[in-house]
C-alpha positions in Angstrom: -74.8 25.7 -51.5 -76.1 28.5 -53.8 -74.9 28.5 -57.4 -72.5 31.2 -58.4 -73.8 33.4 -61.2 -72.1 35.9 -63.6 -73.1 38.6 -61.2 -71.2 36.8 -58.4 -68.0 35.5 -60.0 -65.9 32.6 -58.7 -63.3 33.8 -56.2 -59.8 34.1 -57.7 -58.5 31.2 -55.5 -61.0 28.9 -57.1 -59.7 29.7 -60.6 -56.2 28.9 -59.3 -57.3 25.5 -58.1 -59.3 24.8 -61.3 -56.4 25.6 -63.6 -53.4 24.5 -61.6 -54.5 21.6 -59.3 -53.0 18.3 -60.4 -53.4 15.3 -58.2 -50.3 13.3 -57.5 -51.4 10.0 -59.1 -50.0 7.2 -57.1 -47.4 5.1 -58.9 -46.8 1.8 -57.1 -43.3 1.3 -55.9 -41.6 -0.4 -53.0 -39.2 1.1 -50.5 -36.4 -1.2 -51.6 -35.6 -3.9 -54.1 -37.2 -7.3 -53.2 -35.0 -9.4 -51.0 -33.9 -12.8 -52.4 -35.8 -15.8 -51.0 -33.6 -17.2 -48.3 -36.1 -19.4 -46.5 -37.4 -16.7 -44.1 -41.1 -15.9 -44.2 -42.1 -13.2 -46.7 -44.3 -10.5 -45.1 -45.9 -7.9 -47.3 -47.2 -4.6 -45.9 -49.4 -2.1 -47.8 -48.2 1.2 -46.5 -45.0 2.7 -45.0 -46.2 3.0 -41.4 -47.5 -0.5 -41.5 -44.3 -1.7 -43.0 -42.3 0.0 -40.2 -44.5 -1.5 -37.5 -43.8 -5.0 -39.0 -40.1 -4.5 -39.6 -39.4 -3.4 -36.1 -41.0 -6.5 -34.7 -39.8 -9.0 -37.4 -36.2 -7.9 -37.3 -34.0 -10.3 -39.2 -36.4 -13.2 -38.8 -38.6 -12.3 -41.8 -38.3 -10.5 -45.1 -40.6 -7.5 -45.1 -41.6 -5.7 -48.3 -43.9 -2.7 -48.7 -46.2 -2.0 -51.6 -46.6 1.8 -51.3 -43.4 3.8 -51.3 -42.7 7.4 -50.4 -45.3 9.9 -51.7 -47.8 7.3 -52.7 -51.4 8.1 -51.7 -53.1 5.0 -50.3 -56.6 6.5 -50.8 -56.0 6.4 -54.6 -53.7 3.4 -54.9 -54.4 0.5 -57.2 -52.0 -2.5 -57.1 -49.9 -3.1 -60.2 -49.3 -6.6 -61.7 -45.9 -6.8 -59.8 -47.8 -6.1 -56.5 -50.3 -8.8 -57.3 -47.5 -11.3 -57.8 -45.8 -10.2 -54.6 -49.0 -10.5 -52.6 -49.4 -14.0 -54.1 -46.0 -15.1 -52.8 -46.4 -13.5 -49.4 -46.7 -15.8 -46.3 -48.4 -13.1 -44.3 -49.9 -9.8 -45.3 -50.5 -6.8 -43.1 -52.5 -3.7 -44.1 -53.8 -0.6 -42.2 -57.6 -1.2 -42.5 -60.4 1.2 -41.7 -60.9 1.6 -45.4 -57.5 3.4 -46.0 -56.7 1.0 -48.8 -60.2 1.3 -50.2 -59.4 0.4 -53.8 -57.5 -2.7 -52.7 -60.4 -4.0 -50.6 -61.5 -6.7 -53.0 -58.0 -8.0 -53.5 -57.2 -8.2 -49.8 -60.5 -9.9 -49.1 -59.8 -12.6 -51.8 -56.3 -13.2 -50.5 -57.7 -13.5 -47.0 -59.5 -16.7 -48.0 -56.2 -18.3 -49.0 -53.6 -17.0 -46.5 -53.1 -14.9 -43.4 -54.2 -11.3 -44.1 -54.6 -8.9 -41.2 -55.6 -5.3 -40.7 -53.4 -4.0 -37.9 -56.2 -1.7 -36.8 -58.6 -4.6 -36.1 -57.3 -4.6 -32.5 -58.3 -0.9 -32.2 -61.8 -1.7 -33.5 -62.0 -4.5 -31.0 -60.3 -3.1 -27.9 -60.1 0.7 -28.3 -63.2 1.6 -30.3 -63.9 4.6 -28.0 -60.6 6.2 -29.3 -61.5 5.9 -32.9 -62.8 9.1 -34.6 -65.8 8.9 -37.0 -66.0 12.0 -39.1 -69.4 12.7 -40.5 -68.2 12.9 -44.1 -66.6 9.4 -44.1 -69.8 7.4 -44.6 -70.0 6.2 -41.0 -66.5 4.7 -41.0 -63.7 5.5 -38.6 -60.9 7.8 -39.7 -58.1 5.5 -40.8 -55.1 7.9 -40.0 -54.6 6.3 -36.6 -50.7 6.2 -36.9 -50.5 9.9 -36.2 -51.5 9.3 -32.6 -48.3 7.5 -31.5 -49.8 6.1 -28.4 -52.8 4.6 -30.2 -50.6 3.2 -33.0 -48.5 1.4 -30.3 -51.7 -0.5 -29.4 -51.3 -2.4 -32.7 -48.0 -3.9 -31.7 -49.5 -6.9 -29.8 -51.5 -8.0 -32.9 -48.4 -8.0 -35.1 -46.4 -9.9 -32.5 -49.2 -12.5 -32.2 -49.7 -13.0 -35.9 -46.0 -13.2 -36.7 -45.6 -15.7 -33.9 -48.4 -17.9 -35.3 -46.7 -17.8 -38.7 -43.2 -18.5 -37.4 -43.5 -20.0 -33.9 -39.8 -20.8 -33.7 -39.1 -17.1 -33.4 -42.0 -16.2 -31.2 -39.8 -15.2 -28.2 -37.8 -12.8 -30.5 -41.0 -11.2 -31.8 -42.3 -10.6 -28.3 -39.0 -9.1 -27.2 -38.9 -6.8 -30.3 -42.5 -5.8 -29.7 -41.7 -4.8 -26.1 -38.7 -2.8 -27.3 -40.6 -1.0 -30.0 -43.5 -0.2 -27.6 -41.0 1.5 -25.3 -39.6 3.6 -28.3 -43.2 4.7 -29.2 -44.0 5.6 -25.6 -41.0 7.8 -25.5 -41.9 9.4 -28.8 -45.5 10.0 -27.7 -44.1 11.9 -24.7 -41.7 13.9 -26.9 -44.6 14.9 -29.2 -46.6 16.2 -26.2 -43.7 18.2 -24.9 -42.9 19.8 -28.3 -46.5 20.8 -29.2 -47.1 22.2 -25.7 -44.4 24.8 -26.4 -46.6 26.3 -29.1 -48.7 29.2 -27.8 -52.2 27.9 -27.2 -53.8 30.5 -29.5 -51.6 29.3 -32.4 -52.4 25.6 -32.2 -54.4 25.5 -35.3 -53.3 22.9 -37.9 -54.6 23.8 -41.4 -53.9 21.1 -44.0 -55.0 20.0 -47.4 -57.1 17.0 -46.2 -58.3 16.0 -42.8 -55.5 13.5 -42.0 -54.3 14.9 -38.7 -57.4 14.6 -36.5 -55.8 11.9 -34.3 -52.6 13.8 -34.1 -54.4 17.0 -33.1 -56.6 15.3 -30.6 -53.6 13.5 -29.0 -51.3 16.5 -28.8 -53.7 19.5 -28.3 -54.2 21.1 -31.7 -57.3 22.1 -33.6 -57.3 20.3 -36.9 -58.7 22.0 -40.0 -58.7 20.2 -43.4 -59.7 21.7 -46.7 -60.9 18.3 -47.8 -62.4 15.4 -45.8 -60.6 12.3 -44.6 -60.0 11.0 -48.2 -57.9 12.9 -50.7 -60.5 11.9 -53.3 -62.9 14.4 -51.7 -63.7 17.6 -53.6 -63.0 21.1 -52.2 -66.2 22.7 -51.0 -66.3 26.4 -51.9 -68.1 27.4 -48.8 -65.7 25.5 -46.6 -62.7 27.0 -48.4 -64.0 30.5 -47.6 -64.6 29.5 -44.0 -61.0 28.3 -43.7 -59.7 31.6 -45.2 -61.8 33.6 -42.7 -60.5 31.5 -39.8 -56.8 31.9 -40.9 -57.3 35.6 -41.2 -59.3 36.1 -38.0 -57.0 33.9 -35.9 -53.9 35.3 -37.5 -52.6 31.8 -38.2 -49.0 32.2 -39.4 -48.7 29.1 -41.5 -50.8 26.5 -43.3 -49.2 23.2 -44.4 -48.5 21.3 -47.6 -48.7 17.5 -47.6 -46.2 15.3 -49.4 -48.9 13.3 -51.4 -51.2 16.2 -52.3 -50.6 18.8 -54.9 -49.4 22.1 -53.2 -51.7 24.4 -55.3 -54.6 23.7 -53.0 -52.8 25.3 -50.1 -51.2 28.0 -52.1 -54.7 29.1 -53.2 -55.3 30.2 -49.6 -52.5 32.8 -49.6 -53.9 35.4 -52.0 -57.3 35.9 -50.4 -55.6 36.0 -46.9 -53.3 38.7 -48.2 -56.2 40.6 -49.7 -57.8 40.6 -46.2 -54.6 42.0 -44.6 -53.0 38.8 -43.3 -49.8 37.3 -44.9 -50.0 33.5 -44.3 -46.9 31.4 -45.1 -47.3 28.3 -47.3 -44.2 26.2 -47.3 -42.8 25.5 -50.8 -39.9 23.2 -50.1 -40.0 19.5 -49.5 -38.1 20.1 -46.3 -41.2 21.8 -44.7 -44.0 19.6 -46.0 -46.0 17.3 -43.8 -46.1 13.5 -44.3 -49.8 12.6 -44.0 -50.3 9.3 -45.8 -46.8 8.1 -46.7 -43.3 8.1 -45.3 -40.6 10.3 -46.8 -38.0 9.6 -49.4 -34.5 8.3 -48.3 -32.6 11.2 -46.9 -35.7 13.2 -45.9 -35.4 12.3 -42.2 -38.9 11.0 -42.6 -38.2 7.6 -44.2 -38.9 5.8 -40.9 -42.1 6.0 -38.8 -40.4 7.7 -35.9 -38.6 10.0 -38.3 -41.8 11.0 -40.0 -43.5 11.8 -36.7 -40.5 13.9 -35.6 -40.3 15.7 -39.0 -44.0 16.6 -38.8 -43.7 17.9 -35.2 -40.6 20.0 -36.1 -42.4 21.5 -39.1 -45.7 22.2 -37.2 -43.9 23.7 -34.3 -41.7 25.9 -36.5 -44.7 27.0 -38.7 -47.1 27.8 -35.9 -44.5 29.8 -34.0 -43.6 31.9 -37.0 -40.2 30.5 -37.6 -40.8 29.4 -41.2 -40.8 32.0 -44.0 -39.3 34.7 -41.9 -42.5 35.3 -39.9 -42.7 36.6 -36.3 -43.4 34.4 -33.3 
């Protein structure tokens, strides 16, 4: 990429990012207070989606605790001393895998030599590798955001059932029954997503987000995914790519671009001014109600505090944004 010189000044949107952009530094927190030890197995999950997967299968037969609470970016997360202690007490640990929890990799590997530690996506690597996406900017690794494809995420259920049953064989039948019930819920949710997204006019199905977290969602439900950054939120914004996205939004008359809950909103707000200068007024949601949940579940009361709630909240926001129903736009 050519260097910018005094005779070719930085675009105004780059100044906005340089001055205003502040990453949301992940602060470790759990979704709830630790449950007292009552003799049930303690199962620790790293992220909200993984925790929801485990909770729906474990039911009342295990205590399930989650390390990363609402708004916590797993790409940037480092465990706190309290997390290390909790992981040490866990009977079973589940994590996403596919390098999502990159900074926790060494910790999880060490714990795996002492106790059961499982990546829920290992079953996808083994049995559904052809459905995994491998973006060129992710060092040859698969995109880890698999939970946004509800049907693909449901394929992780049997592994969780199997591993919980191994740890707690007395309740194996209950885990299998709960797994079947949750699989049915996700099958219905997957169909619901397809139906909702299909109602968006085909020329409007362009999903522009801060980082490339929605490739699985877009592939599954018929959208074109465009991220300003790559798969990880640690990636830098490329100036040439930023301009390409601005040109696309203007040329395609995309009515809305989307802010993510765990990424500073300035990066998307910086798109608006050059689009307006080019004659297109793109809407950038400013309220938490209309943000997308890319890497974490929502806060209590957000309607996105569960996995199914998060997916539905995202679909509602995307459908409203791309049909011009957010910000007073026209369909």
